[in-house]
PyMOL Python script that loads the backbone (N, CA, C, O; Angstrom):
from pymol import cmd

cmd.read_pdbstr("""\
ATOM      1  N   MET A   1       0.839  -1.176   0.000  1.00  0.00           N
ATOM      2  CA  MET A   1       0.000   0.000   0.000  1.00  0.00           C
ATOM      3  C   MET A   1       0.880   1.234   0.000  1.00  0.00           C
ATOM      4  O   MET A   1       1.844   1.326   0.760  1.00  0.00           O
ATOM      5  N   ALA A   2       0.543   2.174  -0.853  1.00  0.00           N
ATOM      6  CA  ALA A   2       1.311   3.412  -0.947  1.00  0.00           C
ATOM      7  C   ALA A   2       1.095   4.249   0.298  1.00  0.00           C
ATOM      8  O   ALA A   2       0.089   4.114   0.994  1.00  0.00           O
ATOM      9  N   ASP A   3       2.061   5.120   0.563  1.00  0.00           N
ATOM     10  CA  ASP A   3       1.913   6.022   1.704  1.00  0.00           C
ATOM     11  C   ASP A   3       0.709   6.923   1.497  1.00  0.00           C
ATOM     12  O   ASP A   3       0.420   7.346   0.378  1.00  0.00           O
ATOM     13  N   MET A   4       0.013   7.209   2.584  1.00  0.00           N
ATOM     14  CA  MET A   4      -1.161   8.079   2.516  1.00  0.00           C
ATOM     15  C   MET A   4      -0.742   9.516   2.797  1.00  0.00           C
ATOM     16  O   MET A   4       0.205   9.785   3.536  1.00  0.00           O
ATOM     17  N   THR A   5      -1.472  10.409   2.189  1.00  0.00           N
ATOM     18  CA  THR A   5      -1.269  11.818   2.499  1.00  0.00           C
ATOM     19  C   THR A   5      -1.948  12.112   3.830  1.00  0.00           C
ATOM     20  O   THR A   5      -2.724  11.297   4.331  1.00  0.00           O
ATOM     21  N   ASP A   6      -1.659  13.263   4.394  1.00  0.00           N
ATOM     22  CA  ASP A   6      -2.293  13.653   5.646  1.00  0.00           C
ATOM     23  C   ASP A   6      -3.807  13.737   5.494  1.00  0.00           C
ATOM     24  O   ASP A   6      -4.549  13.373   6.406  1.00  0.00           O
ATOM     25  N   GLU A   7      -4.263  14.215   4.343  1.00  0.00           N
ATOM     26  CA  GLU A   7      -5.701  14.333   4.108  1.00  0.00           C
ATOM     27  C   GLU A   7      -6.357  12.950   4.051  1.00  0.00           C
ATOM     28  O   GLU A   7      -7.432  12.743   4.614  1.00  0.00           O
ATOM     29  N   GLU A   8      -5.698  12.001   3.362  1.00  0.00           N
ATOM     30  CA  GLU A   8      -6.235  10.640   3.273  1.00  0.00           C
ATOM     31  C   GLU A   8      -6.263   9.972   4.648  1.00  0.00           C
ATOM     32  O   GLU A   8      -7.217   9.275   4.995  1.00  0.00           O
ATOM     33  N   TYR A   9      -5.208  10.195   5.416  1.00  0.00           N
ATOM     34  CA  TYR A   9      -5.161   9.631   6.760  1.00  0.00           C
ATOM     35  C   TYR A   9      -6.289  10.209   7.618  1.00  0.00           C
ATOM     36  O   TYR A   9      -6.957   9.476   8.347  1.00  0.00           O
ATOM     37  N   ASP A  10      -6.495  11.517   7.530  1.00  0.00           N
ATOM     38  CA  ASP A  10      -7.561  12.157   8.312  1.00  0.00           C
ATOM     39  C   ASP A  10      -8.937  11.611   7.923  1.00  0.00           C
ATOM     40  O   ASP A  10      -9.780  11.381   8.790  1.00  0.00           O
ATOM     41  N   GLU A  11      -9.167  11.403   6.618  1.00  0.00           N
ATOM     42  CA  GLU A  11     -10.448  10.852   6.158  1.00  0.00           C
ATOM     43  C   GLU A  11     -10.650   9.436   6.694  1.00  0.00           C
ATOM     44  O   GLU A  11     -11.736   9.097   7.164  1.00  0.00           O
ATOM     45  N   LEU A  12      -9.615   8.617   6.623  1.00  0.00           N
ATOM     46  CA  LEU A  12      -9.708   7.245   7.122  1.00  0.00           C
ATOM     47  C   LEU A  12      -9.932   7.237   8.631  1.00  0.00           C
ATOM     48  O   LEU A  12     -10.751   6.470   9.136  1.00  0.00           O
ATOM     49  N   ASP A  13      -9.211   8.080   9.341  1.00  0.00           N
ATOM     50  CA  ASP A  13      -9.374   8.177  10.785  1.00  0.00           C
ATOM     51  C   ASP A  13     -10.799   8.577  11.141  1.00  0.00           C
ATOM     52  O   ASP A  13     -11.396   8.008  12.055  1.00  0.00           O
ATOM     53  N   GLU A  14     -11.338   9.547  10.429  1.00  0.00           N
ATOM     54  CA  GLU A  14     -12.716  10.002  10.686  1.00  0.00           C
ATOM     55  C   GLU A  14     -13.714   8.883  10.396  1.00  0.00           C
ATOM     56  O   GLU A  14     -14.650   8.678  11.169  1.00  0.00           O
ATOM     57  N   LEU A  15     -13.529   8.161   9.297  1.00  0.00           N
ATOM     58  CA  LEU A  15     -14.420   7.055   8.949  1.00  0.00           C
ATOM     59  C   LEU A  15     -14.398   5.971  10.024  1.00  0.00           C
ATOM     60  O   LEU A  15     -15.452   5.504  10.456  1.00  0.00           O
ATOM     61  N   LEU A  16     -13.208   5.573  10.456  1.00  0.00           N
ATOM     62  CA  LEU A  16     -13.087   4.523  11.448  1.00  0.00           C
ATOM     63  C   LEU A  16     -13.581   4.976  12.820  1.00  0.00           C
ATOM     64  O   LEU A  16     -14.065   4.164  13.609  1.00  0.00           O
ATOM     65  N   THR A  17     -13.460   6.257  13.099  1.00  0.00           N
ATOM     66  CA  THR A  17     -13.952   6.788  14.368  1.00  0.00           C
ATOM     67  C   THR A  17     -15.474   6.772  14.406  1.00  0.00           C
ATOM     68  O   THR A  17     -16.064   6.481  15.446  1.00  0.00           O
ATOM     69  N   ARG A  18     -16.116   7.082  13.279  1.00  0.00           N
ATOM     70  CA  ARG A  18     -17.580   7.126  13.216  1.00  0.00           C
ATOM     71  C   ARG A  18     -18.204   5.752  13.020  1.00  0.00           C
ATOM     72  O   ARG A  18     -19.392   5.578  13.293  1.00  0.00           O
ATOM     73  N   THR A  19     -17.445   4.781  12.558  1.00  0.00           N
ATOM     74  CA  THR A  19     -17.980   3.452  12.266  1.00  0.00           C
ATOM     75  C   THR A  19     -17.957   2.595  13.525  1.00  0.00           C
ATOM     76  O   THR A  19     -16.912   2.421  14.152  1.00  0.00           O
ATOM     77  N   VAL A  20     -19.107   2.069  13.883  1.00  0.00           N
ATOM     78  CA  VAL A  20     -19.215   1.182  15.045  1.00  0.00           C
ATOM     79  C   VAL A  20     -19.344  -0.244  14.524  1.00  0.00           C
ATOM     80  O   VAL A  20     -20.254  -0.533  13.747  1.00  0.00           O
ATOM     81  N   PRO A  21     -18.441  -1.151  14.943  1.00  0.00           N
ATOM     82  CA  PRO A  21     -18.547  -2.527  14.460  1.00  0.00           C
ATOM     83  C   PRO A  21     -19.824  -3.189  14.942  1.00  0.00           C
ATOM     84  O   PRO A  21     -20.286  -2.927  16.052  1.00  0.00           O
ATOM     85  N   LYS A  22     -20.393  -4.047  14.107  1.00  0.00           N
ATOM     86  CA  LYS A  22     -21.597  -4.791  14.454  1.00  0.00           C
ATOM     87  C   LYS A  22     -21.178  -6.168  14.942  1.00  0.00           C
ATOM     88  O   LYS A  22     -20.622  -6.962  14.183  1.00  0.00           O
ATOM     89  N   LEU A  23     -21.444  -6.448  16.204  1.00  0.00           N
ATOM     90  CA  LEU A  23     -20.987  -7.687  16.805  1.00  0.00           C
ATOM     91  C   LEU A  23     -22.119  -8.660  17.116  1.00  0.00           C
ATOM     92  O   LEU A  23     -21.888  -9.695  17.741  1.00  0.00           O
ATOM     93  N   GLY A  24     -23.312  -8.347  16.697  1.00  0.00           N
ATOM     94  CA  GLY A  24     -24.467  -9.168  17.061  1.00  0.00           C
ATOM     95  C   GLY A  24     -24.474 -10.539  16.421  1.00  0.00           C
ATOM     96  O   GLY A  24     -23.633 -10.844  15.575  1.00  0.00           O
ATOM     97  N   PRO A  25     -25.425 -11.367  16.825  1.00  0.00           N
ATOM     98  CA  PRO A  25     -25.499 -12.748  16.342  1.00  0.00           C
ATOM     99  C   PRO A  25     -26.115 -12.885  14.955  1.00  0.00           C
ATOM    100  O   PRO A  25     -26.393 -14.002  14.518  1.00  0.00           O
ATOM    101  N   ASN A  26     -26.333 -11.785  14.261  1.00  0.00           N
ATOM    102  CA  ASN A  26     -26.974 -11.859  12.948  1.00  0.00           C
ATOM    103  C   ASN A  26     -25.980 -12.141  11.830  1.00  0.00           C
ATOM    104  O   ASN A  26     -26.349 -12.092  10.657  1.00  0.00           O
ATOM    105  N   GLY A  27     -24.730 -12.435  12.166  1.00  0.00           N
ATOM    106  CA  GLY A  27     -23.754 -12.814  11.154  1.00  0.00           C
ATOM    107  C   GLY A  27     -22.923 -11.683  10.596  1.00  0.00           C
ATOM    108  O   GLY A  27     -22.060 -11.921   9.751  1.00  0.00           O
ATOM    109  N   THR A  28     -23.154 -10.449  11.044  1.00  0.00           N
ATOM    110  CA  THR A  28     -22.339  -9.352  10.552  1.00  0.00           C
ATOM    111  C   THR A  28     -21.237  -9.068  11.556  1.00  0.00           C
ATOM    112  O   THR A  28     -21.394  -9.308  12.753  1.00  0.00           O
ATOM    113  N   GLY A  29     -20.155  -8.571  11.071  1.00  0.00           N
ATOM    114  CA  GLY A  29     -19.057  -8.220  11.953  1.00  0.00           C
ATOM    115  C   GLY A  29     -18.136  -9.395  12.221  1.00  0.00           C
ATOM    116  O   GLY A  29     -18.448 -10.538  11.884  1.00  0.00           O
ATOM    117  N   PHE A  30     -17.004  -9.102  12.830  1.00  0.00           N
ATOM    118  CA  PHE A  30     -15.952 -10.088  13.044  1.00  0.00           C
ATOM    119  C   PHE A  30     -16.400 -11.208  13.980  1.00  0.00           C
ATOM    120  O   PHE A  30     -16.154 -12.381  13.697  1.00  0.00           O
ATOM    121  N   PHE A  31     -17.053 -10.866  15.089  1.00  0.00           N
ATOM    122  CA  PHE A  31     -17.487 -11.867  16.051  1.00  0.00           C
ATOM    123  C   PHE A  31     -18.965 -12.194  15.894  1.00  0.00           C
ATOM    124  O   PHE A  31     -19.604 -12.657  16.839  1.00  0.00           O
ATOM    125  N   GLY A  32     -19.503 -11.956  14.716  1.00  0.00           N
ATOM    126  CA  GLY A  32     -20.936 -12.122  14.528  1.00  0.00           C
ATOM    127  C   GLY A  32     -21.397 -13.514  14.183  1.00  0.00           C
ATOM    128  O   GLY A  32     -22.603 -13.749  14.108  1.00  0.00           O
ATOM    129  N   GLY A  33     -20.491 -14.450  13.968  1.00  0.00           N
ATOM    130  CA  GLY A  33     -20.905 -15.795  13.578  1.00  0.00           C
ATOM    131  C   GLY A  33     -21.741 -16.466  14.647  1.00  0.00           C
ATOM    132  O   GLY A  33     -21.421 -16.397  15.834  1.00  0.00           O
ATOM    133  N   LYS A  34     -22.797 -17.106  14.231  1.00  0.00           N
ATOM    134  CA  LYS A  34     -23.676 -17.779  15.190  1.00  0.00           C
ATOM    135  C   LYS A  34     -22.921 -18.925  15.863  1.00  0.00           C
ATOM    136  O   LYS A  34     -22.300 -19.750  15.193  1.00  0.00           O
ATOM    137  N   GLY A  35     -22.982 -18.965  17.166  1.00  0.00           N
ATOM    138  CA  GLY A  35     -22.304 -20.004  17.910  1.00  0.00           C
ATOM    139  C   GLY A  35     -20.822 -19.774  18.083  1.00  0.00           C
ATOM    140  O   GLY A  35     -20.119 -20.661  18.569  1.00  0.00           O
ATOM    141  N   PHE A  36     -20.329 -18.623  17.706  1.00  0.00           N
ATOM    142  CA  PHE A  36     -18.901 -18.323  17.807  1.00  0.00           C
ATOM    143  C   PHE A  36     -18.520 -18.098  19.254  1.00  0.00           C
ATOM    144  O   PHE A  36     -19.134 -17.279  19.938  1.00  0.00           O
ATOM    145  N   GLN A  37     -17.526 -18.805  19.721  1.00  0.00           N
ATOM    146  CA  GLN A  37     -17.000 -18.608  21.065  1.00  0.00           C
ATOM    147  C   GLN A  37     -15.495 -18.715  21.007  1.00  0.00           C
ATOM    148  O   GLN A  37     -14.940 -19.437  20.178  1.00  0.00           O
ATOM    149  N   MET A  38     -14.842 -17.995  21.889  1.00  0.00           N
ATOM    150  CA  MET A  38     -13.395 -18.082  21.960  1.00  0.00           C
ATOM    151  C   MET A  38     -13.013 -18.938  23.160  1.00  0.00           C
ATOM    152  O   MET A  38     -13.664 -18.891  24.204  1.00  0.00           O
ATOM    153  N   ILE A  39     -11.954 -19.716  22.999  1.00  0.00           N
ATOM    154  CA  ILE A  39     -11.440 -20.513  24.098  1.00  0.00           C
ATOM    155  C   ILE A  39      -9.970 -20.151  24.278  1.00  0.00           C
ATOM    156  O   ILE A  39      -9.328 -19.641  23.360  1.00  0.00           O
ATOM    157  N   ALA A  40      -9.458 -20.413  25.445  1.00  0.00           N
ATOM    158  CA  ALA A  40      -8.049 -20.142  25.725  1.00  0.00           C
ATOM    159  C   ALA A  40      -7.310 -21.468  25.862  1.00  0.00           C
ATOM    160  O   ALA A  40      -7.807 -22.415  26.472  1.00  0.00           O
ATOM    161  N   VAL A  41      -6.125 -21.515  25.288  1.00  0.00           N
ATOM    162  CA  VAL A  41      -5.263 -22.688  25.433  1.00  0.00           C
ATOM    163  C   VAL A  41      -3.880 -22.198  25.835  1.00  0.00           C
ATOM    164  O   VAL A  41      -3.550 -21.025  25.659  1.00  0.00           O
ATOM    165  N   ASP A  42      -3.080 -23.102  26.372  1.00  0.00           N
ATOM    166  CA  ASP A  42      -1.732 -22.707  26.763  1.00  0.00           C
ATOM    167  C   ASP A  42      -0.866 -22.484  25.516  1.00  0.00           C
ATOM    168  O   ASP A  42      -1.241 -22.874  24.410  1.00  0.00           O
ATOM    169  N   GLU A  43       0.274 -21.862  25.708  1.00  0.00           N
ATOM    170  CA  GLU A  43       1.143 -21.475  24.590  1.00  0.00           C
ATOM    171  C   GLU A  43       1.611 -22.664  23.747  1.00  0.00           C
ATOM    172  O   GLU A  43       1.545 -22.584  22.520  1.00  0.00           O
ATOM    173  N   PRO A  44       2.083 -23.766  24.349  1.00  0.00           N
ATOM    174  CA  PRO A  44       2.497 -24.905  23.511  1.00  0.00           C
ATOM    175  C   PRO A  44       1.351 -25.467  22.666  1.00  0.00           C
ATOM    176  O   PRO A  44       1.555 -25.831  21.507  1.00  0.00           O
ATOM    177  N   THR A  45       0.166 -25.539  23.233  1.00  0.00           N
ATOM    178  CA  THR A  45      -0.984 -26.040  22.487  1.00  0.00           C
ATOM    179  C   THR A  45      -1.320 -25.105  21.332  1.00  0.00           C
ATOM    180  O   THR A  45      -1.623 -25.567  20.232  1.00  0.00           O
ATOM    181  N   ALA A  46      -1.270 -23.804  21.565  1.00  0.00           N
ATOM    182  CA  ALA A  46      -1.541 -22.831  20.510  1.00  0.00           C
ATOM    183  C   ALA A  46      -0.528 -22.967  19.377  1.00  0.00           C
ATOM    184  O   ALA A  46      -0.892 -22.889  18.204  1.00  0.00           O
ATOM    185  N   ARG A  47       0.728 -23.169  19.721  1.00  0.00           N
ATOM    186  CA  ARG A  47       1.766 -23.333  18.688  1.00  0.00           C
ATOM    187  C   ARG A  47       1.516 -24.582  17.843  1.00  0.00           C
ATOM    188  O   ARG A  47       1.637 -24.546  16.619  1.00  0.00           O
ATOM    189  N   ILE A  48       1.165 -25.690  18.508  1.00  0.00           N
ATOM    190  CA  ILE A  48       0.886 -26.928  17.788  1.00  0.00           C
ATOM    191  C   ILE A  48      -0.319 -26.760  16.872  1.00  0.00           C
ATOM    192  O   ILE A  48      -0.290 -27.157  15.707  1.00  0.00           O
ATOM    193  N   LEU A  49      -1.380 -26.165  17.416  1.00  0.00           N
ATOM    194  CA  LEU A  49      -2.591 -25.945  16.613  1.00  0.00           C
ATOM    195  C   LEU A  49      -2.301 -25.062  15.397  1.00  0.00           C
ATOM    196  O   LEU A  49      -2.733 -25.369  14.286  1.00  0.00           O
ATOM    197  N   ASN A  50      -1.581 -23.985  15.609  1.00  0.00           N
ATOM    198  CA  ASN A  50      -1.274 -23.075  14.496  1.00  0.00           C
ATOM    199  C   ASN A  50      -0.392 -23.748  13.447  1.00  0.00           C
ATOM    200  O   ASN A  50      -0.604 -23.559  12.249  1.00  0.00           O
ATOM    201  N   ALA A  51       0.594 -24.532  13.882  1.00  0.00           N
ATOM    202  CA  ALA A  51       1.456 -25.232  12.928  1.00  0.00           C
ATOM    203  C   ALA A  51       0.660 -26.244  12.114  1.00  0.00           C
ATOM    204  O   ALA A  51       0.812 -26.328  10.895  1.00  0.00           O
ATOM    205  N   LYS A  52      -0.192 -27.016  12.795  1.00  0.00           N
ATOM    206  CA  LYS A  52      -1.013 -28.002  12.090  1.00  0.00           C
ATOM    207  C   LYS A  52      -2.012 -27.315  11.163  1.00  0.00           C
ATOM    208  O   LYS A  52      -2.278 -27.803  10.065  1.00  0.00           O
ATOM    209  N   ALA A  53      -2.564 -26.190  11.600  1.00  0.00           N
ATOM    210  CA  ALA A  53      -3.510 -25.446  10.770  1.00  0.00           C
ATOM    211  C   ALA A  53      -2.833 -24.968   9.487  1.00  0.00           C
ATOM    212  O   ALA A  53      -3.408 -25.071   8.403  1.00  0.00           O
ATOM    213  N   MET A  54      -1.632 -24.454   9.608  1.00  0.00           N
ATOM    214  CA  MET A  54      -0.908 -23.990   8.417  1.00  0.00           C
ATOM    215  C   MET A  54      -0.580 -25.157   7.488  1.00  0.00           C
ATOM    216  O   MET A  54      -0.676 -25.035   6.266  1.00  0.00           O
ATOM    217  N   ALA A  55      -0.192 -26.284   8.076  1.00  0.00           N
ATOM    218  CA  ALA A  55       0.185 -27.449   7.265  1.00  0.00           C
ATOM    219  C   ALA A  55      -1.009 -28.046   6.536  1.00  0.00           C
ATOM    220  O   ALA A  55      -0.865 -28.542   5.418  1.00  0.00           O
ATOM    221  N   THR A  56      -2.185 -28.004   7.153  1.00  0.00           N
ATOM    222  CA  THR A  56      -3.364 -28.615   6.555  1.00  0.00           C
ATOM    223  C   THR A  56      -4.276 -27.604   5.862  1.00  0.00           C
ATOM    224  O   THR A  56      -5.304 -27.972   5.294  1.00  0.00           O
ATOM    225  N   ARG A  57      -3.893 -26.337   5.914  1.00  0.00           N
ATOM    226  CA  ARG A  57      -4.699 -25.253   5.322  1.00  0.00           C
ATOM    227  C   ARG A  57      -6.112 -25.222   5.890  1.00  0.00           C
ATOM    228  O   ARG A  57      -7.089 -25.034   5.165  1.00  0.00           O
ATOM    229  N   GLN A  58      -6.198 -25.410   7.193  1.00  0.00           N
ATOM    230  CA  GLN A  58      -7.458 -25.299   7.919  1.00  0.00           C
ATOM    231  C   GLN A  58      -7.276 -24.254   9.010  1.00  0.00           C
ATOM    232  O   GLN A  58      -6.151 -23.868   9.327  1.00  0.00           O
ATOM    233  N   THR A  59      -8.373 -23.804   9.577  1.00  0.00           N
ATOM    234  CA  THR A  59      -8.279 -22.906  10.710  1.00  0.00           C
ATOM    235  C   THR A  59      -8.117 -23.727  11.980  1.00  0.00           C
ATOM    236  O   THR A  59      -8.495 -24.898  12.006  1.00  0.00           O
ATOM    237  N   PRO A  60      -7.560 -23.134  13.036  1.00  0.00           N
ATOM    238  CA  PRO A  60      -7.491 -23.863  14.299  1.00  0.00           C
ATOM    239  C   PRO A  60      -8.869 -24.323  14.775  1.00  0.00           C
ATOM    240  O   PRO A  60      -8.994 -25.402  15.355  1.00  0.00           O
ATOM    241  N   SER A  61      -9.892 -23.523  14.539  1.00  0.00           N
ATOM    242  CA  SER A  61     -11.251 -23.901  14.933  1.00  0.00           C
ATOM    243  C   SER A  61     -11.711 -25.154  14.203  1.00  0.00           C
ATOM    244  O   SER A  61     -12.344 -26.024  14.801  1.00  0.00           O
ATOM    245  N   GLU A  62     -11.397 -25.252  12.918  1.00  0.00           N
ATOM    246  CA  GLU A  62     -11.768 -26.445  12.151  1.00  0.00           C
ATOM    247  C   GLU A  62     -11.056 -27.677  12.686  1.00  0.00           C
ATOM    248  O   GLU A  62     -11.648 -28.754  12.764  1.00  0.00           O
ATOM    249  N   LEU A  63      -9.786 -27.525  13.057  1.00  0.00           N
ATOM    250  CA  LEU A  63      -9.036 -28.647  13.608  1.00  0.00           C
ATOM    251  C   LEU A  63      -9.617 -29.114  14.940  1.00  0.00           C
ATOM    252  O   LEU A  63      -9.779 -30.313  15.168  1.00  0.00           O
ATOM    253  N   VAL A  64      -9.926 -28.166  15.809  1.00  0.00           N
ATOM    254  CA  VAL A  64     -10.488 -28.516  17.114  1.00  0.00           C
ATOM    255  C   VAL A  64     -11.839 -29.196  16.934  1.00  0.00           C
ATOM    256  O   VAL A  64     -12.125 -30.192  17.600  1.00  0.00           O
ATOM    257  N   ALA A  65     -12.667 -28.672  16.047  1.00  0.00           N
ATOM    258  CA  ALA A  65     -13.981 -29.270  15.802  1.00  0.00           C
ATOM    259  C   ALA A  65     -13.835 -30.707  15.300  1.00  0.00           C
ATOM    260  O   ALA A  65     -14.564 -31.594  15.744  1.00  0.00           O
ATOM    261  N   ALA A  66     -12.903 -30.943  14.382  1.00  0.00           N
ATOM    262  CA  ALA A  66     -12.690 -32.295  13.853  1.00  0.00           C
ATOM    263  C   ALA A  66     -12.195 -33.234  14.949  1.00  0.00           C
ATOM    264  O   ALA A  66     -12.631 -34.383  15.025  1.00  0.00           O
ATOM    265  N   MET A  67     -11.282 -32.750  15.802  1.00  0.00           N
ATOM    266  CA  MET A  67     -10.783 -33.587  16.897  1.00  0.00           C
ATOM    267  C   MET A  67     -11.903 -33.932  17.875  1.00  0.00           C
ATOM    268  O   MET A  67     -11.992 -35.066  18.344  1.00  0.00           O
ATOM    269  N   LEU A  68     -12.743 -32.972  18.178  1.00  0.00           N
ATOM    270  CA  LEU A  68     -13.860 -33.229  19.086  1.00  0.00           C
ATOM    271  C   LEU A  68     -14.852 -34.227  18.491  1.00  0.00           C
ATOM    272  O   LEU A  68     -15.352 -35.104  19.195  1.00  0.00           O
ATOM    273  N   ARG A  69     -15.137 -34.091  17.193  1.00  0.00           N
ATOM    274  CA  ARG A  69     -16.042 -35.046  16.547  1.00  0.00           C
ATOM    275  C   ARG A  69     -15.476 -36.461  16.610  1.00  0.00           C
ATOM    276  O   ARG A  69     -16.198 -37.412  16.911  1.00  0.00           O
ATOM    277  N   ARG A  70     -14.168 -36.599  16.323  1.00  0.00           N
ATOM    278  CA  ARG A  70     -13.533 -37.929  16.385  1.00  0.00           C
ATOM    279  C   ARG A  70     -13.599 -38.483  17.800  1.00  0.00           C
ATOM    280  O   ARG A  70     -13.887 -39.664  17.994  1.00  0.00           O
ATOM    281  N   GLU A  71     -13.336 -37.639  18.784  1.00  0.00           N
ATOM    282  CA  GLU A  71     -13.369 -38.080  20.197  1.00  0.00           C
ATOM    283  C   GLU A  71     -14.776 -38.518  20.596  1.00  0.00           C
ATOM    284  O   GLU A  71     -14.949 -39.533  21.271  1.00  0.00           O
ATOM    285  N   LEU A  72     -15.777 -37.747  20.176  1.00  0.00           N
ATOM    286  CA  LEU A  72     -17.156 -38.102  20.520  1.00  0.00           C
ATOM    287  C   LEU A  72     -17.589 -39.393  19.846  1.00  0.00           C
ATOM    288  O   LEU A  72     -18.287 -40.204  20.454  1.00  0.00           O
ATOM    289  N   LEU A  73     -17.185 -39.593  18.599  1.00  0.00           N
ATOM    290  CA  LEU A  73     -17.525 -40.831  17.901  1.00  0.00           C
ATOM    291  C   LEU A  73     -16.846 -42.031  18.538  1.00  0.00           C
ATOM    292  O   LEU A  73     -17.433 -43.109  18.634  1.00  0.00           O
ATOM    293  N   ALA A  74     -15.601 -41.837  18.975  1.00  0.00           N
ATOM    294  CA  ALA A  74     -14.849 -42.940  19.586  1.00  0.00           C
ATOM    295  C   ALA A  74     -15.438 -43.326  20.947  1.00  0.00           C
ATOM    296  O   ALA A  74     -15.367 -44.489  21.346  1.00  0.00           O
ATOM    297  N   SER A  75     -16.008 -42.371  21.646  1.00  0.00           N
ATOM    298  CA  SER A  75     -16.533 -42.660  22.974  1.00  0.00           C
ATOM    299  C   SER A  75     -18.001 -43.107  22.951  1.00  0.00           C
ATOM    300  O   SER A  75     -18.560 -43.480  23.983  1.00  0.00           O
ATOM    301  N   ALA A  76     -18.614 -43.063  21.767  1.00  0.00           N
ATOM    302  CA  ALA A  76     -20.034 -43.449  21.679  1.00  0.00           C
ATOM    303  C   ALA A  76     -20.239 -44.930  21.622  1.00  0.00           C
ATOM    304  O   ALA A  76     -21.377 -45.393  21.547  1.00  0.00           O
TER     305      ALA A  76
END
""", "prot")
cmd.dss("prot")
cmd.show_as("cartoon", "prot")
cmd.util.cbc("prot")
cmd.orient("prot")
């Protein structure tokens, strides 16, 4: 991205200042996905998940969901 002029920066700053993100459950916004929840894991687990996600071209959430499904099927 090219450097912005002061005027362009001011316009962007004003736009972002006036814009309120939509976080509701209707699917708009970053955290708007239905059923979206964040979980915390320790640092080594996060590193493993991120490495596996990059290797398999999946998101960490997709990996966790697949592992949970396999675990639930195995215990049924």
